[in-house]
N, C-alpha and C positions, 0 to 999 in steps of 0.2 A: 412559504415553502422552500425547503433547501433542495438543490439538485447538485449532484456530483457526477461529473462525466470523466471517466478514464479514457487515456488514449496511450498509444506508444507500443501497444503489445505486437507480437509477431512471432516469426520463426527465426531462431538463432542457433548456430552451432555450439556445442559444448565448448566452454572456455571464453565464450563471446560475451557481449554486453548489450543491454537494453536499458532505455530510460522510459519509465512510465510517468505520466502526468495526470493529475486529478484537478480539474477545474471546478471550482465551487461558485455557485450563484444563489441569490436568495438570502445570503447571510455572510456577514464578514467573519471569516474563519479564524482571524488573527488571535482572538481570544478563546479559541477551542483547541482542545487536543484532537489530533488526526491520526488515524491508523491505516495500515494496510493489512489485508488478509489475503489468503489464497485458497483455492479449493480445486483439488484434483479429482478426476472421476472416481466415484465410489468411496470418497473419503469426506471427512467433516471439514468444514471451513476452519482453517488454522491461522493463528496469528503470525505476522511476519514482522511487523515493526510499528512503532508508534512515536509521535513527537508531541510533547506537552506544549500548551500555549505558554506556560510559565517557564521562563529561562530555556526554552527549547529542550528540555530534558528529553533524551531519547532512550528507547529500548528496542532490543532486537531478539528475535527467536534464535537460539543457538545454532539452528541449521543454516542461517544466513549471515551471522556475525562474521565480520571481516570481509564480507563480499558485497553486501547490500548497504546503501546508504539512504536515508531519508532525509529530505530537507523541505522547506516551505519558502515561498516568496509571497509575504503578505500583500504587497503592492498588486500582485497579479491574482491574489486569492486563489493560490494554486499550491499543491503539495506534489512533490516529486518522489520517485523511487528509483534510484541508480542501481542497477544490477549487473554485477562484474563477475568473471570466473563462473559463469553459469553452468549449471549441472542439469543433466536430464531429469533428475528428481525435482527441479524447479518448475517443470511443466505443471501449469494449473491455470485457472482463471484467477486473475488478480482484482481485488476489490479495494477501493478506498472507502473510508467510513468516518463519520463525525461522531466523536465520543460524547456519551451523555453522562453516565456515572457508573460506578462499580469497579470491577477489576479490568484493567486495561487489555489483558490478554484474552478476554472472553468476548465473543461476538455479540452477545446479549447486552453488553455494555454500551453499544453503539446505536445511535439513533437514526442516522440516515446513511444510506449506502448508494454507491454508484452501480451501474449495470455490469460492470466487469469488463476486462479486457483479457483476451486469451494470450498466453505466452507459452510457446512450445520450444523445447531445447532438444535438438537432435544430437545424436552420437557421432 
């Protein structure tokens, strides 16, 4: 059984930075693509970014491109999300997920999910 545990969320002022971590156990994630999604109150879960296991190919949602960076440390079985120049609209619960198959930007394509970590950006 795979477990994903996110950490690093919190309250930050607009323009600030946070770094989220997603620690995996139960499976070596080095040969899996991993993604980050977020969900704001009253909204659907939305794709943020993903990193493919093969050649570490990365994709970002347009809303975070140039501000967020995904990375992975296979030795630690951990994926990170560095968030810079944060905006109030980044406020959401952030989830990491392990990709199964399908379109990478669809939540239904991911097999395992963490419990989420709250990120709040104040004005």
